[in-house]
VMD Tcl script that draws the C-alpha trace (Angstrom):
set ca {
  {107.50 114.33 115.47}
  {107.06 116.72 112.67}
  {103.60 116.69 110.65}
  {104.79 116.48 106.98}
  {102.70 118.20 104.16}
  {102.30 116.59 100.75}
  {100.90 118.50 97.77}
  {98.87 116.42 95.20}
  {96.64 117.59 92.26}
  {93.16 118.78 93.34}
  {91.50 117.89 89.96}
  {92.91 116.41 86.83}
  {94.38 113.19 85.44}
  {96.79 112.63 88.42}
  {94.32 113.13 91.26}
  {92.57 109.77 91.37}
  {95.70 107.81 91.25}
  {97.53 109.89 93.69}
  {94.82 109.57 96.21}
  {94.78 105.81 95.35}
  {98.51 105.21 96.16}
  {98.45 107.09 99.40}
  {95.16 105.02 100.71}
  {97.13 101.99 99.58}
  {99.92 103.04 101.80}
  {97.54 102.47 104.85}
  {96.91 106.36 105.20}
  {93.45 107.14 106.49}
  {91.84 110.63 105.28}
  {88.51 111.84 104.33}
  {86.79 114.96 102.77}
  {89.52 115.20 99.98}
  {87.11 116.18 97.32}
  {85.49 119.16 99.37}
  {88.74 120.59 100.98}
  {92.11 121.92 100.11}
  {93.73 120.35 103.12}
  {93.06 117.03 104.57}
  {94.67 115.55 107.79}
  {95.85 111.98 107.72}
  {94.55 110.58 111.08}
  {97.01 107.57 111.27}
  {100.36 109.25 110.15}
  {101.83 112.60 110.70}
  {100.74 114.10 107.42}
  {98.67 116.71 105.81}
  {97.61 116.51 102.17}
  {97.30 119.65 100.35}
  {95.18 119.83 97.16}
  {96.54 122.16 94.53}
  {96.79 123.13 91.04}
  {99.44 120.94 89.53}
  {101.45 123.94 88.09}
  {101.64 125.28 91.70}
  {103.06 121.89 93.30}
  {106.80 122.08 92.33}
  {107.20 125.63 93.72}
  {105.43 124.95 96.93}
  {107.67 121.93 97.46}
  {110.82 123.93 96.54}
  {109.89 126.87 98.82}
  {109.12 124.39 101.84}
  {105.33 125.06 101.85}
  {105.10 121.30 101.16}
  {107.56 118.87 102.22}
  {106.59 116.50 99.25}
  {104.64 116.43 96.20}
  {103.17 114.18 93.53}
  {103.23 115.74 90.19}
  {104.10 115.07 86.56}
  {107.75 115.22 85.48}
  {106.73 117.70 82.75}
  {105.39 120.15 85.29}
  {108.73 120.05 87.20}
  {110.84 120.82 84.12}
  {108.56 123.46 82.85}
  {108.64 125.32 86.02}
  {112.36 124.81 86.70}
  {111.72 124.07 90.45}
  {114.75 122.70 92.34}
  {113.59 119.67 94.09}
  {114.65 116.17 94.77}
  {113.18 113.35 92.74}
  {112.35 110.43 95.19}
  {110.46 107.95 93.26}
  {108.67 107.62 89.92}
  {105.21 106.19 90.56}
  {104.27 104.45 87.27}
  {100.98 106.29 86.48}
  {100.08 109.35 84.64}
  {102.42 108.32 81.79}
  {102.25 110.57 78.65}
  {104.24 111.93 75.83}
  {104.85 115.53 75.10}
  {104.65 115.94 71.29}
  {104.71 118.34 68.47}
  {101.69 117.88 66.35}
  {100.72 119.45 62.96}
  {97.73 119.48 60.88}
  {96.95 116.22 59.13}
  {96.81 118.08 55.89}
  {100.17 119.91 56.57}
  {102.88 119.37 54.10}
  {105.56 119.58 56.85}
  {107.81 116.41 56.85}
  {110.88 117.28 58.93}
  {111.86 119.49 62.04}
  {113.75 121.95 59.78}
  {110.53 123.02 58.31}
  {109.36 124.42 61.55}
  {111.73 127.14 61.17}
  {109.76 130.50 61.11}
  {106.45 128.59 62.07}
  {104.28 129.47 64.99}
  {103.82 126.66 67.76}
  {101.13 127.05 70.20}
  {101.85 125.49 73.55}
  {101.37 125.48 77.37}
  {104.88 124.32 77.87}
  {107.13 127.08 76.17}
  {110.14 126.26 78.54}
  {110.40 122.53 77.31}
  {109.59 123.52 73.79}
  {112.23 126.19 73.62}
  {114.97 123.99 74.92}
  {113.98 121.25 72.45}
  {114.13 123.64 69.54}
  {117.31 125.28 70.60}
  {118.90 121.78 70.88}
  {117.77 121.21 67.22}
  {118.84 124.51 66.02}
  {115.29 125.36 64.93}
  {113.75 128.92 65.35}
  {110.03 128.95 65.61}
  {107.62 131.43 66.85}
  {106.50 129.89 70.39}
  {103.00 131.17 71.33}
  {102.21 130.51 74.85}
  {98.54 129.88 75.54}
  {96.62 127.90 78.31}
  {93.60 125.64 77.82}
  {92.79 124.08 74.55}
  {96.07 124.32 72.71}
  {94.89 121.80 69.94}
  {92.46 124.28 68.51}
  {95.31 126.74 67.64}
  {96.05 125.65 64.00}
  {92.32 125.55 63.31}
  {91.81 129.12 64.33}
  {94.96 130.28 62.35}
  {96.73 130.93 65.65}
  {99.52 128.58 64.87}
  {100.96 126.12 62.30}
  {101.65 123.36 64.85}
  {101.16 122.81 68.59}
  {103.12 121.34 71.36}
  {101.14 119.53 74.13}
  {100.60 116.32 76.31}
  {99.46 113.27 74.49}
  {98.13 110.29 76.11}
  {96.03 108.36 73.44}
  {96.11 110.82 70.35}
  {92.29 110.85 70.20}
  {92.22 114.59 70.97}
  {94.69 115.37 68.06}
  {92.70 113.24 65.65}
  {89.36 114.83 66.60}
  {90.90 118.28 65.83}
  {92.34 117.29 62.48}
  {96.17 116.95 63.92}
  {98.56 114.21 63.70}
  {101.90 113.52 65.97}
  {104.91 115.02 64.24}
  {107.69 114.59 66.93}
  {108.10 113.26 70.44}
  {109.96 115.62 72.69}
  {109.66 114.22 76.26}
  {108.33 111.25 78.21}
  {106.70 111.95 81.50}
  {104.96 110.16 84.35}
  {104.06 111.08 87.85}
  {107.00 111.32 90.44}
  {107.13 111.97 94.10}
  {109.37 114.92 94.77}
  {110.67 116.47 97.95}
  {112.14 119.38 99.46}
  {115.82 119.46 99.60}
  {115.91 119.90 103.33}
  {113.93 116.73 104.36}
  {116.41 114.12 102.82}
  {117.06 112.51 106.42}
  {113.61 113.00 107.78}
  {112.52 109.49 109.23}
  {108.82 110.17 108.55}
  {109.81 110.78 104.85}
  {111.75 107.59 104.80}
  {108.70 105.64 106.36}
  {106.26 106.97 103.65}
  {108.91 106.33 100.82}
  {109.05 102.77 102.17}
  {105.42 102.26 102.11}
  {105.00 103.73 98.57}
  {107.90 101.47 97.24}
  {106.37 98.35 98.93}
  {102.88 99.16 97.08}
  {104.80 99.74 93.67}
  {106.67 96.54 94.06}
  {103.57 94.68 94.80}
  {101.72 95.97 92.02}
  {104.23 95.03 89.57}
  {104.47 91.27 90.66}
  {102.22 88.25 91.17}
  {102.26 85.62 93.94}
  {102.24 82.26 92.60}
  {101.54 78.92 94.26}
  {101.99 75.46 92.17}
  {102.31 71.81 92.58}
  {105.14 69.73 91.06}
  {106.66 66.40 91.58}
  {110.09 66.21 93.25}
  {111.40 64.76 90.00}
  {110.60 68.12 88.29}
  {111.28 70.42 91.17}
  {114.75 71.72 90.09}
  {113.52 72.53 86.64}
  {110.56 74.54 88.17}
  {112.85 76.22 90.97}
  {115.28 77.36 88.11}
  {112.26 79.35 86.53}
  {111.32 80.88 89.82}
  {113.77 82.99 91.43}
  {111.32 84.79 93.60}
  {112.21 87.52 96.02}
  {115.10 85.66 97.36}
  {114.21 81.99 96.54}
  {111.09 80.09 96.27}
  {109.49 78.33 99.26}
  {108.99 74.70 98.97}
  {106.41 73.00 101.19}
  {105.89 69.07 101.29}
  {102.42 67.91 100.30}
  {100.32 65.10 101.71}
  {100.84 62.92 98.44}
  {104.21 61.39 98.36}
  {107.04 62.76 96.00}
  {105.04 66.07 95.57}
  {105.66 69.64 96.84}
  {103.91 73.03 96.74}
  {106.22 75.78 95.50}
  {105.37 79.50 96.55}
  {107.16 82.34 94.75}
  {106.80 85.76 93.06}
  {106.67 86.48 89.42}
  {107.27 90.05 87.81}
  {104.09 91.13 85.96}
  {106.10 91.67 82.77}
  {107.36 88.14 82.69}
  {104.04 86.60 83.93}
  {102.77 84.74 80.77}
  {106.23 83.59 79.50}
  {106.97 82.18 83.08}
  {103.51 80.46 83.36}
  {103.87 78.68 79.98}
  {107.35 77.60 80.84}
  {106.25 76.35 84.39}
  {103.60 74.29 82.71}
  {106.08 72.79 80.40}
  {108.42 72.01 83.24}
  {105.76 69.90 84.94}
  {103.98 72.47 87.09}
  {100.17 71.77 87.85}
  {97.56 73.42 89.80}
  {99.03 76.85 89.38}
  {97.45 79.53 91.59}
  {98.01 83.18 90.77}
  {97.21 86.03 93.39}
  {97.72 89.64 93.55}
  {100.09 90.96 96.13}
  {98.95 93.79 98.34}
  {102.56 94.95 99.50}
  {106.04 93.75 99.57}
  {108.42 95.01 102.27}
  {111.90 94.71 101.48}
}
mol new
graphics top color blue
foreach p $ca { graphics top sphere $p radius 0.5 }
foreach p [lrange $ca 0 end-1] q [lrange $ca 1 end] { graphics top cylinder $p $q radius 0.2 }
display resetview
């Protein structure tokens, strides 16, 4: 059995959630904050803690079999890897931003302007598609201070909440790319059984996180109305109660539909509704 290697961010906005999802998959490992490599004790896996910019190329070159990294980093590095699973965290938007006092109103006005960024590849592709010729100035670190220092007329960077832009006198101008954390793999490991096992665990954790387990009581007279609202994983489970003509219904509700469903269930005659988080769903 081959020991797999997965690369994740050593520090930064994806580190904590990457560690969390691996631990939720039942993987046991320690000392990840003080080491560049951590061995999983109950699964054939080693975890490499790297700079996020290095992860796609490590996976592409086979140094790591798998990686967790933002989509924007993959596109920027042009790494040839397989996208295995979107992970639902680390969501952000890459935006062009200009000074709040700027008179720039449309994209065409960026012609001939200087734009500071840490993502020149993504920006250049976007500008070419729009037929705009700007002076792209590649810098690392605090891109948002560029206009204030006279380095650039605009910036292109990751924006999560917009607070950093506002504090530096900038305003969002154009959305370029949506990004989130993804699990990627080297192109040679598609049929690896350990990869398939780990991917199943990750998907079960993600599926559980996006659903709620619901138990409710309802009279048999209203059962069909309630069941029609609860498709469940396959179909709801119905269990007779001690009280005649009453049953308990067990099912799963998608997180995004939760409140609408609960209100509809109450209107249909459901009582004593119990809602619980789900640890994992194995399909």
